[in-house]
GUMAR-513943 format. One line per field, with one value per residue (C-alpha): x, y negated, z negated; residue number from 0; residue in three letters. Coordinates in steps of 0.1 Angstrom, whole numbers, plus 2048, in hexadecimal, padded with zeros to 3 digits. Layout:
px <- X,...
py <- Y,...
pz <- Z,...
seq <- NUM,...
type <- ALA,...
//
This chain:
px <- 789,79A,7BF,7A5,790,7B2,7BB,7A3,7A3,7CC,7C3,7A6,7B9,7C0,7E6,7F1,7F0,817,821,813,7FB,7DC,7BE,7AD,78C,79A,79F,7C1,7C5,7C2,7E2,7D5,7C8,7EC,7ED,7D4,7B8,7C6,7E9,7DD,7C8,7E5,7F7,7E3,7DC,804,806,7E9,7FE,81E,80C,7FF,81C,82C,819,81D,848,842,829,83E,85C,84C,841,863,875,858,850,852,836,822,823,819,7F5,7F3,7EB,7DC,7C4,7BF,7BD,7A4,78A,78E,787,76D,751,75C,760,73F,735,743,731,711,70E,725,718,743,74D,75E,77F,77C,76A,786,7A0,793,794,7BC,7C2,7AD,7C5,7E9,7E0,7D0,7EF,80D,7FB,7F4,820,827,817,82A,847,84B,84A,85C,879,871,872,88C,8A3,89D,88E,8B5,8C2,8AA,8BD,8DD,8D7,8BE,8DF,8F8,8E0,8DF,904,903,8ED,902,922,918,8F1,8F4,905,924,930,955,954,975,95D,942,95A,96F,948,93F,965,95E,93E,94D,960,94C,939,956,963,943,938,93C,928,911,914,909,8EA,8E7,8E6,8D4,8B5,8BB,8B4,897,886,885,876,85E,857,858,83F,829,81F,81E,802,7EB,7ED,7E5,7CB,7BB,7B2,7A3,790,781,781,784,769,777,796,786,774,78E,7A2,783,780,7A4,793,787,75E,758,769,75F,739,74E,76C,757,745,760,772,757,754,77D,779,75F,775,791,77A,773,792,79F,784,787,7A7,7A6,792,7A6,7BF,7B1,7AA,7C9,7D7,7BD,7BE,7E7,7E9,7D4,7E4,809,7FA,7EC,80D,81F,830,84C,846,818,811,828,821,7FD,803,821,804,7E9,7FF,80E,7EE,7E8,805,7ED,7FE,821,819,809,823,840,82F,821,849,855,838,847,867,860,84F,86F,888,876,85D,871,863,844,83B,841,831,80E,81A,814,7FA,7E7,7F6,7EC,7C5,7C4,7D6,7BB,79B,7A4,7AE,794,778,782,793,77C,759,769,784,77B,75E,768,785,778,799,7A4,7BD,7D5,7D0,7D4,7F6,807,800,80C,82C,832,82A,843,85C,857,853,862,849,835,82B,822,80A,7FA,7F5,7D3,7C2,7D1,7C8,7A8,79D,7B1,796,778,77F,780,766,74D,75E,755,735,72E,73A,721,705,6FD,70B,6FE,715,722,737,73E,73A
py <- 441,441,44D,470,479,477,48C,4A2,4A4,4AB,4C4,4D7,4D8,4FD,50A,515,53A,54C,55F,57F,577,58A,572,56E,588,5A3,5BF,5D6,5EE,614,627,648,633,62F,655,663,676,693,692,692,6B2,6C3,6C0,6CA,6E5,6EB,6E7,702,71C,715,71D,73A,749,743,752,770,771,776,790,79E,79E,7AF,7CB,7CE,7D1,7EC,7F8,826,815,7FA,81B,833,823,815,83A,83D,82A,83B,85E,84E,842,867,87C,863,87B,899,891,87F,8A2,8B4,89E,89C,8C2,8D9,8C4,8BA,8A2,884,88A,8AF,8A7,88B,8A6,8C3,8AD,89B,8C1,8D5,8BA,8C9,8EB,8E3,8CC,8DD,901,8EF,8E7,907,917,8FD,906,92A,926,909,924,941,931,916,92A,939,914,90A,928,91C,8FA,900,91A,8FF,8E6,8FE,905,8DF,8DA,8F7,8E6,8C9,8D9,8EC,8D4,8BF,8A4,8BC,8AB,8B8,8D9,8C3,8A5,8B1,8C5,8A4,896,8B7,8B3,891,895,8B1,898,87E,892,899,878,86B,888,86F,858,879,885,85E,868,887,877,859,874,884,869,85E,884,877,858,868,881,866,853,873,87B,857,855,873,86A,849,858,870,84C,83C,857,857,833,81A,80C,7FE,7F7,7E4,7D1,7CA,7BA,7A3,79A,787,76E,751,757,73C,756,777,77D,775,78C,7AC,7A9,7A2,7C0,7D2,7D3,7D2,7F4,801,7FC,80C,82C,82B,828,846,85D,851,857,873,87F,870,880,8A9,8A6,89F,8B7,8D1,8CC,8C8,8E3,8F8,8F4,8F8,91A,920,917,92F,918,921,90B,907,901,8ED,8D3,8CE,8C8,8AB,89B,89C,88A,873,868,852,83B,82E,831,836,859,865,85D,86D,88C,891,88D,8A4,8BE,8B9,8BB,8DF,8EF,8DF,8F0,90F,913,906,8E7,8F2,8FB,8D9,8C5,8D8,8D5,8AC,8B0,8BB,8A1,888,894,895,86E,865,86E,865,840,840,84F,857,83B,818,82C,836,821,801,807,80F,7F4,7DA,7D1,7CB,7E3,7C8,7BF,7E5,7E3,7C2,7D1,7EC,7DC,7C5,7DD,7F9,7DB,7C9,7EF,802,829,81B,7F6,80E,822,809,7EC,7F7,7FA,7E1,7C6,7D7,7D0,7AC,7A2,7B2,7A2,77D,783,787,76C,755,762,75A,737,734,743,751,76E,78F,7A2,7A3,7A3,7C4,7B6
pz <- 764,786,77A,773,78A,7A2,787,787,7AC,7AD,78F,7A4,7C4,7C6,7C7,7E9,7E9,7EC,812,80F,7ED,7E6,7E6,7C2,7BF,7D1,7CB,7D0,7E4,7D6,7D6,7E9,801,80B,814,82F,825,837,82B,805,814,81B,801,7E8,800,7FC,7D8,7D4,7E4,7DA,7B9,7C7,7D4,7B4,7A0,7B8,7BE,795,798,7B5,7A0,785,798,7A2,781,776,797,787,76F,782,7A1,782,77D,79C,7A4,788,78D,7B0,79F,785,7A2,7B8,797,78A,79F,793,76E,76A,77E,760,747,754,762,74D,730,725,711,71E,713,720,740,74C,741,752,76E,76E,763,787,79A,78C,791,7B5,7BD,7AC,7BA,7E3,7DB,7D1,7EB,806,7F0,7F7,81C,81C,80A,823,83F,839,845,867,871,869,880,897,898,898,8B7,8C8,8C3,8D1,8E9,8EF,8F3,90F,923,91D,928,945,955,967,953,94D,932,928,90B,8FF,8F5,8EA,8D3,8CD,8BE,8A8,89A,88F,888,86A,85F,85C,845,830,831,81D,80D,7ED,7F9,800,7DE,7CE,7E1,7D0,7AC,7B8,7C2,7A0,794,7AC,7A0,77F,782,796,77C,763,778,77B,758,74E,76F,762,742,74E,765,745,731,74B,758,72D,723,749,73F,71E,730,746,72B,716,735,741,71B,722,73A,731,72A,748,75C,751,764,785,77C,775,792,7AB,793,79D,7C1,7C4,7B3,7C8,7E8,7D8,7CD,7F3,7FF,7EE,7F5,819,81D,80C,828,845,833,834,857,863,84D,85B,87F,883,869,87D,8A6,893,887,8A5,8B7,89F,892,875,850,860,839,82E,84D,847,821,82B,848,82B,80D,826,83A,81C,82B,849,86C,861,84B,86D,885,86B,867,88E,896,87A,886,8AD,89E,891,8AE,8C3,8AA,8A8,8C9,8E6,8FC,906,8E6,8D6,8F1,8E9,8C2,8D1,8E4,8C2,8AF,8C6,8C6,8A3,89F,8BB,8A7,889,897,8AC,897,870,870,882,86F,850,847,853,843,821,824,835,847,86B,878,87A,854,84E,864,856,835,835,847,82C,814,81B,821,7FB,7E9,803,808,7E0,7F4,814,802,7ED,802,817,7EF,7E3,801,808,7DE,7E2,800,7F1,7D2,7DC,7F5,7D4,7C4,7E3,7E4,7BE,7C9,7E1,7C3,7A5,79F,78F,77F,758,745,732,70A
seq <- 0,1,2,3,4,5,6,7,8,9,10,11,12,13,14,15,16,17,18,19,20,21,22,23,24,25,26,27,28,29,30,31,32,33,34,35,36,37,38,39,40,41,42,43,44,45,46,47,48,49,50,51,52,53,54,55,56,57,58,59,60,61,62,63,64,65,66,67,68,69,70,71,72,73,74,75,76,77,78,79,80,81,82,83,84,85,86,87,88,89,90,91,92,93,94,95,96,97,98,99,100,101,102,103,104,105,106,107,108,109,110,111,112,113,114,115,116,117,118,119,120,121,122,123,124,125,126,127,128,129,130,131,132,133,134,135,136,137,138,139,140,141,142,143,144,145,146,147,148,149,150,151,152,153,154,155,156,157,158,159,160,161,162,163,164,165,166,167,168,169,170,171,172,173,174,175,176,177,178,179,180,181,182,183,184,185,186,187,188,189,190,191,192,193,194,195,196,197,198,199,200,201,202,203,204,205,206,207,208,209,210,211,212,213,214,215,216,217,218,219,220,221,222,223,224,225,226,227,228,229,230,231,232,233,234,235,236,237,238,239,240,241,242,243,244,245,246,247,248,249,250,251,252,253,254,255,256,257,258,259,260,261,262,263,264,265,266,267,268,269,270,271,272,273,274,275,276,277,278,279,280,281,282,283,284,285,286,287,288,289,290,291,292,293,294,295,296,297,298,299,300,301,302,303,304,305,306,307,308,309,310,311,312,313,314,315,316,317,318,319,320,321,322,323,324,325,326,327,328,329,330,331,332,333,334,335,336,337,338,339,340,341,342,343,344,345,346,347,348,349,350,351,352,353,354,355,356,357,358,359,360,361,362,363,364,365,366,367,368,369,370,371,372,373,374,375,376,377,378,379,380,381,382,383,384,385,386
type <- MET,ALA,TRP,ASN,ALA,ARG,ARG,VAL,THR,ARG,THR,SER,ARG,PRO,ALA,PRO,ARG,ALA,ALA,GLY,ALA,ARG,PRO,ARG,GLY,SER,ARG,ALA,PRO,ALA,ALA,SER,THR,ALA,VAL,PRO,PRO,SER,VAL,ARG,ALA,ALA,ALA,ALA,TRP,SER,ALA,CYS,LEU,LEU,LEU,VAL,VAL,ALA,ALA,ALA,ALA,VAL,VAL,LEU,TRP,LEU,VAL,ALA,ALA,LEU,ARG,VAL,LEU,ALA,VAL,SER,VAL,ALA,VAL,ALA,VAL,LEU,LEU,ALA,VAL,LEU,LEU,ALA,PRO,ALA,ALA,ALA,TRP,LEU,ARG,ARG,VAL,ALA,ARG,PHE,PRO,ALA,TRP,LEU,ALA,CYS,ALA,VAL,ALA,VAL,LEU,GLY,LEU,VAL,LEU,GLY,VAL,GLY,GLY,LEU,VAL,THR,VAL,ALA,GLY,ARG,SER,VAL,VAL,GLY,GLY,LEU,GLY,ASP,LEU,VAL,GLU,GLN,ALA,PHE,ALA,GLY,ALA,GLU,GLN,ALA,LEU,ALA,TRP,LEU,ALA,ASP,GLY,PRO,LEU,ALA,VAL,ASP,ALA,GLU,GLN,LEU,ALA,GLY,LEU,VAL,ASP,ARG,ALA,GLN,ALA,ALA,VAL,GLN,ASP,ASN,ALA,GLY,VAL,LEU,LEU,ALA,GLY,ALA,LEU,SER,ALA,THR,VAL,THR,ALA,GLY,GLN,VAL,ALA,ALA,GLY,THR,LEU,ILE,ALA,LEU,PHE,CYS,ALA,PHE,PHE,PHE,LEU,ARG,ASP,GLY,ALA,ALA,ILE,TRP,ALA,TRP,ALA,VAL,GLY,LEU,LEU,PRO,ARG,THR,ALA,ARG,ASP,ARG,VAL,HIS,ALA,ALA,GLY,LEU,ARG,GLY,LEU,VAL,THR,VAL,SER,ALA,TYR,THR,ARG,THR,GLN,VAL,LEU,VAL,GLY,ALA,VAL,ASP,ALA,LEU,GLY,ILE,GLY,LEU,GLY,ALA,ALA,LEU,LEU,GLN,VAL,PRO,LEU,ALA,LEU,PRO,ILE,THR,VAL,LEU,VAL,PHE,VAL,ALA,SER,PHE,VAL,PRO,PHE,VAL,GLY,ALA,ILE,SER,THR,GLY,ALA,ILE,ALA,VAL,LEU,VAL,ALA,LEU,VAL,ALA,GLN,GLY,PRO,VAL,THR,ALA,LEU,LEU,MET,LEU,GLY,VAL,VAL,LEU,LEU,VAL,GLN,GLN,VAL,GLU,GLY,ASN,VAL,LEU,GLN,PRO,PHE,LEU,MET,GLY,HIS,ALA,VAL,ARG,LEU,HIS,PRO,VAL,ALA,VAL,LEU,LEU,ALA,VAL,THR,ALA,GLY,SER,LEU,VAL,ALA,GLY,ILE,ALA,GLY,ALA,LEU,PHE,ALA,VAL,PRO,VAL,VAL,ALA,ALA,ALA,ASN,THR,MET,VAL,ARG,ALA,LEU,HIS,GLU,GLN,ASP,ALA,GLY,PRO,GLY,THR,GLY,ARG,ALA,PRO,ALA
//
């Protein structure tokens, strides 16, 4: 018995713990507690951001690879939004069938734009010769002023500069020819893109609801209602932007064109058309067309008329920037001017003129759709996906 008691006592004594061993009954620390919560949150956000950037890069690559098709479809969407009220009026008031109303709306746009371009082109052809002669005369006067004026530039140096400029043009004739060929290819792409845009605009007007229903039907059922409601909000924003931009462009074109006509500046009608077209590119379009109007006035009428033309351009742009843009465009797209400027700059860097043209409507529509999705997350959405 004594031996058994000693044996029990020896076996019941706890074994010594090794250094660093965990006490019995204690739980191992979770692996996640080894990383601070702030680092885990930053890692999660970084992973999501990388996925979003990768998806955006893939989309931009596809758009760049199919730029003619992408630009044509984007133009078709803008044309469909712009022509929707006219097509609806023809269906409702004139009792036209849907296909005939859409066809008449698209055909009316083509005829209007074609007539305007024809009239402007005739004005350019009629006045371009005189303008070129005036430009050469102005250049000769400038050279004479440099030689006889206070700068007293040596005539031989001026002649040497002119000779070097002519030699540079002759040496780069191949480059200029390659540029002309590339311009021809670009003109062919523009013609093909115009046909695609008109074709798509007709069917967007006629079957836009069905096409949108098909696109929404490709999504999971749980996301259809939310995407449908957000898409409708984005379409309203694009529609408001397009109509407001047409109004702003018309005001700019009429103001600058009327000023050029009153000052008897040549090519007043082409300048008006150019200002209207370029007004769809915020900031950049107004500055470039205003500079062209001032240069034409300088070559044709002299510095006094050029200064008056500059005053007209500045006045029109001030009315646009301080009255039309804040009240009309700001209400339509709900974007800060800084966001508009950054969007136009980024779009021009990524896709050139097309990127600058579509940057604002794309960013405005994306902003509206994201806000709509956040509102639906805060409360149940009301939009129902089409059947």
